[in-house]
C-alpha positions as CSV (number, residue, x, y, z in Angstrom):
1,M,112.1,66.4,77.2
2,N,112.5,66.5,81.0
3,N,109.1,67.4,82.5
4,D,110.3,69.5,85.4
5,F,107.9,71.8,87.1
6,K,110.0,74.6,88.8
7,V,108.8,76.3,92.0
8,A,110.6,79.4,93.3
9,I,110.6,79.6,97.1
10,L,110.7,83.3,98.0
11,Q,112.2,83.1,101.5
12,L,112.3,86.8,102.3
13,D,112.5,89.2,105.3
14,T,109.3,90.5,106.8
15,I,108.2,93.9,105.6
16,N,105.3,95.5,107.5
17,D,104.6,98.1,104.8
18,S,102.5,97.3,101.8
19,D,104.2,99.8,99.5
20,K,107.7,98.4,100.3
21,S,106.4,94.8,100.2
22,L,105.0,95.4,96.7
23,I,108.3,96.7,95.4
24,K,110.3,94.0,97.0
25,G,107.9,91.3,95.9
26,I,108.0,92.4,92.3
27,E,111.8,92.3,92.3
28,A,111.8,88.9,93.9
29,C,109.5,87.6,91.1
30,K,111.7,89.0,88.4
31,K,114.7,87.2,90.0
32,A,112.7,84.0,90.2
33,K,111.9,84.2,86.5
34,K,115.6,84.7,85.7
35,L,116.3,81.5,87.7
36,G,113.8,79.6,85.5
37,A,110.8,79.4,87.8
38,D,107.4,78.3,86.5
39,I,105.8,79.8,89.7
40,A,107.0,82.0,92.5
41,V,105.4,81.6,95.9
42,F,105.4,84.1,98.8
43,P,105.4,83.5,102.6
44,E,102.1,83.9,104.4
45,M,100.3,87.3,104.3
46,W,103.0,89.0,102.3
47,N,101.3,92.4,101.8
48,I,101.8,93.3,105.5
49,G,104.3,90.7,106.6
50,Y,102.0,88.7,108.8
51,E,101.3,91.6,111.1
52,M,98.5,90.7,113.5
53,P,96.7,92.7,116.2
54,T,97.6,91.6,119.8
55,N,94.5,93.1,121.3
56,E,91.0,94.4,120.3
57,N,92.2,98.0,120.5
58,Q,94.4,97.4,117.4
59,I,91.8,95.7,115.3
60,N,90.5,98.6,113.3
61,K,93.9,99.9,112.4
62,W,94.9,96.4,111.4
63,M,91.8,95.7,109.4
64,S,92.4,98.9,107.4
65,K,95.4,97.3,105.9
66,A,93.3,94.5,104.3
67,I,93.0,94.6,100.6
68,A,90.4,93.4,98.1
69,E,91.0,91.4,94.9
70,N,90.4,94.4,92.6
71,E,92.9,96.7,94.3
72,S,96.1,97.8,92.7
73,Y,98.4,95.7,95.0
74,L,97.1,92.4,93.7
75,L,96.5,93.7,90.1
76,S,100.2,94.5,90.1
77,F,101.1,90.8,90.6
78,K,98.4,89.8,88.1
79,N,100.0,92.0,85.5
80,L,103.5,90.9,86.5
81,A,102.5,87.3,86.0
82,L,101.5,88.1,82.4
83,E,104.6,90.2,81.8
84,L,107.0,87.5,83.0
85,N,105.0,84.6,81.6
86,M,105.3,83.0,85.1
87,A,102.7,82.1,87.6
88,I,102.7,83.9,91.0
89,G,101.3,82.8,94.3
90,I,100.7,86.0,96.2
91,T,99.5,86.0,99.8
92,F,97.6,88.8,101.6
93,L,95.2,89.9,104.2
94,E,91.9,90.0,102.4
95,R,89.2,92.5,103.0
96,T,85.7,91.2,103.5
97,D,82.4,92.5,104.7
98,D,83.2,90.9,108.0
99,L,86.6,89.9,109.5
100,P,89.5,89.8,107.1
101,K,90.8,86.5,105.7
102,N,94.3,85.1,105.4
103,S,94.4,84.3,101.7
104,I,96.5,83.4,98.7
105,I,95.7,83.9,95.0
106,I,97.5,82.1,92.2
107,F,97.8,84.0,88.9
108,D,98.8,81.9,86.0
109,R,101.3,83.0,83.4
110,F,98.5,84.6,81.4
111,G,97.5,86.8,84.3
112,N,94.4,84.8,85.1
113,K,93.3,84.0,88.6
114,I,93.1,80.2,88.7
115,L,92.9,79.7,92.4
116,K,92.0,81.6,95.6
117,Y,92.3,80.0,99.0
118,S,91.7,81.3,102.5
119,K,93.2,79.7,105.6
120,V,90.8,77.2,107.1
121,H,92.6,76.3,110.3
122,T,93.0,79.8,111.8
123,V,95.0,80.0,115.0
124,D,92.0,80.8,117.2
125,F,93.9,80.5,120.5
126,K,96.1,83.3,119.4
127,M,95.9,86.4,117.2
128,E,94.1,84.7,114.3
129,K,90.9,84.9,116.2
130,F,90.6,88.2,114.5
131,T,90.4,86.6,111.0
132,K,87.6,84.8,109.3
133,P,88.4,81.2,108.4
134,G,88.0,79.9,104.9
135,T,85.5,77.2,104.2
136,E,87.0,74.9,101.5
137,F,90.2,73.6,100.0
138,N,90.7,74.3,96.3
139,V,92.7,72.6,93.5
140,S,93.2,74.1,90.0
141,E,95.1,73.1,86.9
142,L,98.1,75.3,86.1
143,D,99.5,75.7,82.6
144,Y,103.2,76.1,82.9
145,E,104.0,76.3,79.2
146,R,105.6,72.8,78.9
147,G,102.6,71.1,80.4
148,K,99.9,71.3,83.1
149,V,99.9,70.4,86.8
150,N,97.2,70.3,89.4
151,I,98.0,72.7,92.2
152,G,96.5,73.0,95.7
153,T,97.3,75.3,98.6
154,M,97.1,75.3,102.4
155,I,98.5,77.9,104.8
156,C,100.7,77.4,107.9
157,F,98.6,75.8,110.7
158,D,96.6,73.9,108.1
159,R,99.6,71.6,107.9
160,D,98.9,70.3,111.4
161,F,95.7,68.7,110.3
162,P,96.1,65.7,108.0
163,E,92.6,66.4,106.5
164,S,93.9,69.5,104.7
165,A,96.4,67.7,102.5
166,R,94.2,64.7,102.2
167,I,91.3,66.7,100.7
168,L,93.6,68.4,98.3
169,M,95.0,65.1,97.2
170,L,91.4,63.7,96.7
171,K,90.6,66.8,94.6
172,G,93.5,65.9,92.4
173,A,96.4,68.0,93.7
174,E,99.9,66.8,92.5
175,I,101.8,69.7,94.2
176,I,100.7,71.5,97.4
177,L,102.0,75.0,98.1
178,V,102.2,76.0,101.8
179,P,102.8,79.7,102.6
180,N,104.0,79.9,106.2
181,A,104.8,82.4,108.9
182,C,106.0,80.5,112.0
183,F,109.2,78.8,113.2
184,M,109.7,75.5,111.4
185,S,110.7,73.1,114.1
186,K,111.9,69.6,113.4
187,I,108.5,68.1,114.1
188,R,106.8,70.6,111.7
189,L,109.2,69.6,108.9
190,E,108.5,66.0,109.7
191,Q,104.8,66.7,109.4
192,L,105.3,68.0,105.9
193,K,107.4,65.1,104.9
194,V,104.6,62.7,106.0
195,R,102.0,64.7,104.2
196,A,103.9,64.3,101.0
197,Y,104.5,60.6,101.6
198,E,100.9,59.6,102.6
199,N,99.2,61.6,99.8
200,M,101.9,61.0,97.2
201,V,102.1,64.7,96.4
202,G,105.0,67.2,96.2
203,I,104.9,69.8,99.0
204,V,106.7,73.2,99.1
205,T,106.6,75.4,102.2
206,V,107.6,79.1,102.0
207,N,108.6,80.8,105.2
208,Y,109.9,84.2,106.2
209,S,113.7,84.3,106.9
210,T,112.9,86.5,109.9
211,N,110.7,83.6,111.3
212,G,113.7,81.2,111.3
213,G,113.6,80.4,107.6
214,K,113.8,76.6,106.9
215,S,111.5,76.8,103.9
216,S,111.3,73.3,102.6
217,A,110.3,70.9,99.8
218,F,109.5,67.2,99.9
219,S,109.0,64.7,97.1
220,P,106.4,62.0,97.4
221,I,108.8,59.5,95.8
222,V,110.3,57.5,98.7
223,R,111.4,54.3,96.7
224,D,112.3,53.4,93.2
225,Q,110.8,50.7,91.1
226,N,113.1,48.1,92.7
227,K,111.8,49.2,96.2
228,N,115.1,50.8,97.1
229,E,114.5,53.7,99.6
230,L,115.0,57.2,98.4
231,E,115.4,60.5,100.2
232,S,112.2,62.5,100.0
233,K,113.7,65.7,101.3
234,L,114.5,68.0,98.3
235,L,115.4,71.1,100.3
236,I,115.5,72.6,103.8
237,M,116.8,76.1,103.6
238,D,118.8,77.9,106.3
239,E,117.7,81.1,108.0
240,K,119.0,83.6,105.5
241,E,117.0,85.6,103.0
242,D,117.2,83.8,99.6
243,I,115.3,82.5,96.6
244,K,115.6,78.8,95.7
245,I,114.3,76.8,92.8
246,I,112.8,73.4,93.4
247,K,112.3,71.0,90.5
248,F,109.5,68.4,90.5
249,N,109.8,65.8,87.7
250,L,106.1,65.4,87.0
251,D,106.6,62.3,84.8
252,E,108.4,60.5,87.6
253,I,105.8,61.6,90.2
254,R,102.9,60.5,88.0
255,S,104.6,57.1,87.3
256,Y,105.1,56.7,91.0
257,R,101.5,57.5,91.9
258,N,100.3,55.0,89.3
259,R,102.3,52.1,90.8
260,E,102.4,52.8,94.5
261,N,99.8,52.1,97.2
262,L,99.1,55.3,99.2
263,G,97.1,58.3,98.2
264,D,93.6,57.2,97.3
265,A,94.5,53.7,96.1
266,Y,93.4,51.6,99.0
267,R,91.4,53.9,101.2
268,K,88.0,52.9,102.6
269,P,86.1,56.1,102.8
270,L,82.7,54.5,103.6
271,L,84.1,53.7,107.0
272,Y,85.4,57.2,107.6
273,S,82.2,59.2,108.2
274,Y,82.8,59.3,111.9
275,I,85.7,61.8,111.6
276,S,83.5,64.4,109.9
277,E,80.9,64.3,112.6
278,E,80.9,66.3,115.8
279,H,82.3,64.3,118.8
280,I,84.0,67.0,120.8
281,K,84.7,65.9,124.4
282,E,87.5,66.2,127.0
283,P,90.4,66.5,126.8
284,F,89.9,68.5,123.5
285,I,87.3,71.0,124.5
286,R,88.6,74.6,124.0
287,K,86.4,77.6,124.6
288,D,88.1,79.6,121.9
289,S,87.7,77.0,119.2
290,R,85.5,78.1,116.3
291,R,84.8,74.6,115.0
292,N,81.5,75.6,113.3
293,F,82.4,79.1,112.2
294,K,80.2,80.3,109.3
């Protein structure tokens, strides 16, 4: 049996209203299930459509839109995952005792929360200075009925730092999901392609159509067993609202990872401690950087 893992990219319009985004999100998941998806993934901060304050006077009103894990909005997707027998990666502005977080939860097909991740690389030089950064990258095993796959997530700006995908790979990720809410320029698409190549992981990015679309998927497989080059791009969408299904053949990916030489096969981590130490100096000093945010 063909061991395809099917990811639904929900490239949708922005909705800055949680009630409307809930209704639209539920309908999108039902459509994804009809298309055969094993998991449906939303763009970044779906519950309010990546609405961010532009100044400190707007913070309180904006923070009031943050939601906690036990609130009905997220429980609706938890219950929907069980109802549809399909995993759902739902993104949201998360309420905390401090600043809110930019988060994603993955509910498996049984309605269990198997992964929660909060954006580590917040855009501190812009509006995300009003959010609290996450502190770790997580990988979890997802049961998709025909088998199991190790899933990791990162969010938007995380993609700009090779360490994000690298840590997920080292923790066992086979597929990385990337909710997004920014214009996907050519260089950003190339970044994702490289992240898939160097870590030998599949990568799926889900963007809003109103941010220019171009949601994408890249395979880690860039050559066959005879060393013939293959196209790693599986999909780059246009700017229209749509739902697309991406298939990753996990047997082929695992075979490729077993025989090829990237990922963690020939790394020399004992020599890499320097990059995890603090060496900030010009020209990279930024007053608004929260490098050691706790």
